[in-house]
Each structure stands twice: as structure tokens, then as C-alpha cells.
N, C-alpha and C positions, 0 to 999 in steps of 0.2 A: 760287481759284488752286486746280487739278487736284494731286496728286503723279505726276504722271508727267515724266521725266525727255524731256527732246529732244532727246540726244543717245541717248545706251544704252537712252530707255524702258525706264527699271523703272521700274515702279512698287506698287501695294497690296499686301499679301499678305493670304492671309484663315489664322484656322488656331482651334486652340482652346487656353482655357488649363483647365491638365488640376490639379486639385485633388489633394489626399494621399487622399480617398477616390476619385479617376477622375473625378470627376465634369466634364462638359465644357461651356465655354461657348462661345461666338463670340468673335472679338475680329482684329484689326486688326494690322497687321503694317507702319506706316509705311515705308515711303522720304525717305532723309535727301537734301532737295530744300528748291536754296535758288535767289534769284534773283542774276542776276549780267549786270552786263555787262564787256562782251566788245571791245576795238578790232582790227580787221581790218586791218590795214596794205595788203595789198592795194590794201582795194576803198575804202579811209581812209576807213573807215567806223565808226559807236559799232550793233551791239546787244542788245541784253536774251534773255537765254535764262535757264527753271527749269533745272538740272544738278543729279545728285548729286553728293554730296561723292567719291564714289570717279572720277568723271567730273570732274571739278572737278582730281583725283587725276594721273591723264591729258593733261589737260590743259594741265597745271604741265609736265607732260615732255616732250610731244611740240610742242607749240602750238596753236594757234587755230583753225589756218592746216590743219596735215594733221589734224587732231580732224574737222573742219566736213569738208575733203573725204572722207574716211574714209565718216565720216552719210552723203556724201549720193549717195555710191560705196554703199553698202548698203539707201540707200530711205528708213532715219530721221529726217533729219532734209532741210525740205525748203525751207529760206530763202532 
């Protein structure tokens, strides 16, 4: 499973570990991604999305239908 949110497009970022002596080594900042099922009442079906936890909070606040409508308008979700 790739670490990309299907709604917001959040993905892995890269940076450096910096020691006290200012030595730098590469590291990854993984997005907090979970796999979640949602029921869409308008279509009467379940969908499974990989979403970030920040997007999950937005879905809880606005509703899945509104979030999918915005994502389709932006072009980030093609389901």
C-alpha cells in the first residue's frame, strides 16, 4: 500500500536527521495513512479509501459526500 492519501494527496516527505555535531543523514517522514471503509448513502454502496488522519477528521466534520464532491472537483479523487 502506497503512503498517499487518496483525497488530499498527502504523501511521504524526505529530510535529514541532524545530530548534535550537525552530521546529516537522510530520513523519511511518513504520512499517517489508514485504510478505511465509508458508506455513501446517495449511491447506496461502500467504498474503501486510504486516507490521512487529518482527512479523516475533515470527513467526520463535513461528511463523506461533501468531501468526495470537493475532491472530484479538484481532480484528486477519480472514483
